[in-house]
Every structure is written in C-alpha cells, then in structure tokens.
C-alpha positions in Angstrom: -0.3 0.1 -0.1 2.8 2.2 0.6 3.9 2.7 -3.0 0.3 3.7 -3.8 0.0 5.9 -0.9 3.5 7.9 -1.9 1.9 8.3 -5.5 -1.4 9.6 -4.3 0.5 11.9 -2.2 2.5 13.3 -5.1 -0.4 13.5 -7.0 -2.1 15.7 -4.9 1.1 17.7 -3.5 0.1 20.9 -5.4 -3.4 21.2 -4.1 -4.6 24.3 -2.3 -7.3 22.7 -0.8 -6.6 18.8 -0.7 -3.9 17.3 1.7 -2.8 13.6 1.3 -0.5 13.0 3.9 1.4 10.2 6.2 2.2 10.5 9.8 4.4 8.1 11.6 2.6 7.0 14.6 5.1 5.4 16.5 7.7 8.7 16.5 6.9 12.2 16.2 3.2 11.9 15.4 2.0 9.7 18.2 0.3 12.5 20.0 -1.5 13.2 17.0 -2.6 9.7 16.1 -3.7 9.4 19.5 -5.9 12.8 19.2 -7.4 11.6 16.1 -8.3 8.1 17.6 -5.5 6.0 15.2 -6.0 2.4 16.9 -4.1 0.1 14.1 -1.7 0.8 11.3 -2.3 1.5 8.2 -5.0 3.8 9.1 -6.7 6.1 6.9 -8.6 9.2 8.2 -10.2 11.7 6.0 -12.3 15.1 6.1 -12.4 18.1 8.3 -9.3 17.9 10.4 -11.4 18.8 13.8 -13.4 15.6 12.8 -11.7 13.2 11.1 -13.2 9.9 9.8 -12.3 6.3 9.3 -11.7 5.6 5.5 -13.5 2.2 4.8 -12.7 1.9 1.0 -10.3 0.0 -1.1 -6.2 0.2 -0.6 -5.0 0.1 -4.3 -4.1 3.6 -5.8 -7.1 3.3 -8.1 -9.4 3.0 -4.9 -7.7 5.9 -2.8 -7.6 8.2 -6.0 -11.3 7.6 -7.1 -12.2 8.2 -3.3 -10.1 11.4 -3.3 -11.2 12.8 -6.3 -14.8 12.4 -5.3 -14.5 13.3 -1.7 -11.7 15.5 -0.7 -12.8 19.0 -1.2 -14.2 22.0 1.0 -16.9 20.5 3.2 -19.6 22.2 5.0 -17.9 23.5 8.3 -17.7 26.4 10.2 -15.1 27.6 8.1 -17.0 26.9 4.8 -20.4 28.1 6.0 -21.6 29.0 2.5 -21.1 25.1 1.4 -23.7 24.1 4.2 -27.3 23.5 3.7 -29.9 24.9 6.0 -30.2 22.2 8.4 -26.2 22.2 8.7 -26.5 25.9 9.2 -28.6 25.8 11.4 -26.5 23.1 13.6 -23.5 25.1 13.4 -25.4 28.1 14.5 -26.8 26.1 17.4 -23.4 25.2 18.6 -21.8 28.5 17.8 -24.5 29.9 20.1 -23.5 27.5 23.2 -21.0 28.7 25.9 -17.8 27.0 25.8 -18.3 25.2 28.7 -21.7 23.7 27.6 -20.0 22.7 24.2 -17.2 20.8 26.2 -20.0 19.2 28.3 -21.9 18.2 25.1 -18.6 17.3 23.5 -17.9 15.0 26.6 -21.4 13.4 26.8 -20.9 12.1 23.0 -17.5 11.0 23.0 -18.3 9.1 26.4 -21.2 7.2 24.3 -18.6 6.3 21.6 -16.3 5.1 24.6 -19.2 3.1 26.2 -20.1 1.8 22.7 -16.4 0.5 22.2 -15.9 -0.7 25.6 -19.3 -2.8 25.2 -18.5 -4.0 22.2 -14.8 -5.2 23.1 -16.3 -7.0 26.3 -18.9 -8.9 24.1 -16.0 -9.9 21.9 -14.2 -11.1 24.8 -17.2 -13.3 26.0 -17.4 -14.7 22.5 -13.8 -15.4 22.6 -14.2 -17.0 26.2 -16.9 -19.1 24.8 -15.1 -20.2 21.7 -12.2 -21.1 23.8 -14.4 -23.2 26.0 -16.3 -25.0 23.3 -13.1 -25.6 21.4 -11.6 -27.2 24.8 -14.8 -29.4 25.0 -14.9 -30.4 21.3 -11.1 -31.4 22.0 -11.6 -33.3 24.9 -14.8 -35.1 23.3 -12.7 -36.3 20.3 -9.8 -37.5 22.3 -12.4 -39.4 24.7 -14.0 -40.9 21.3 -10.6 -41.8 19.8 -9.5 -43.4 23.4 -12.9 -45.5 23.6 -11.7 -47.8 20.7 -13.0 -46.0 17.8 -9.8 -46.7 15.8 -10.0 -50.4 16.5 -13.5 -50.8 15.5 -12.7 -49.4 12.2 -10.0 -51.4 11.8 -11.7 -54.7 12.6 -14.6 -53.6 10.1 -11.9 -53.3 7.5 -10.5 -56.3 8.4 -14.1 -57.8 8.0 -15.0 -56.1 4.8 -11.5 -57.2 3.3 -12.2 -60.8 4.3 -15.3 -61.0 2.5 -13.9 -59.7 -0.8 -11.4 -62.4 -0.6 -14.3 -65.3 -0.7 
C-alpha cells in the first residue's frame, strides 16, 4: 500500500484544498495519532481536520485516487459555512451559540457514548472469545475421549471384515 499512498501524495502535492499525508504514529506523530483516534496501522483518516473519519474503502491506488477525487474537497464546516445546507447551518449556529463550557460538556457526553460503545463491543467480543475457547476445549476433549474409546480399533476390525469378505 505504501507505494500507492506515496503516488497519491505526489498527485495532490500542489493542491491548495486537499491534503494527502502520512504520519508516523510510533515517533513524532504519536500524540496526533492519539488525538484523532488511530488504533491500528495503517489507518486512513479523511475529512474535516477537527472531525476526521475512518476511511473504509479499498487500498489500491485506483481506489484511493477515486475516493480522493470524489470526496476530498472543501466541505460544510464553520470555516466553509457557505457550503452548508440550511439544516447544517442551523446545527452550526446552535453550537456556536452555546457557552464553551456547555459545548465541552456536550462533546464529552457524545465522546463518552462512543467510548462506552467501544468498551461494550470489546467486552462482548471477549465473551465470545471465551465461549469459543471453552467450546473448542470441550470439543477437543470429546474427540480425544471418542478416539480413546476404541473407535480406531472398531474401524480396523470392520475394515478387516470387509477385506475378508472380498477374498471369498
């Protein structure tokens, strides 16, 4: 993916409104990656720098280029208010009219919902993993018990009986 990404960065290097870049989340960019929620590598984020979204598309150059051409453009935001429809303008206005402390509290509530959803998901996945492990151990024990009960010898005896019938 790295060569395709580098090619895409070169394609958009002179753009005044589109930024294609990479960040080393293990070195100098670590704090930025934590701020924008990078949890694995490679991660691709896009959108308003204050509200980056996870990219879910293909990872080939053609996929990335098509997505960039179609989506990386000035978007509705407080800085690009003229690009917003009436509903988004009203939403922006509502948030702009809030006291900073109230806006911080509202953001914290929504971020907590996201953290709770992630924690619930991880807990449920762990339960599934634990159940899978338990079922796998149970299956292995059952298979071992069946093998130890003489199944192999039964099959060998049956095979020898069939072979004996063929010889008659």
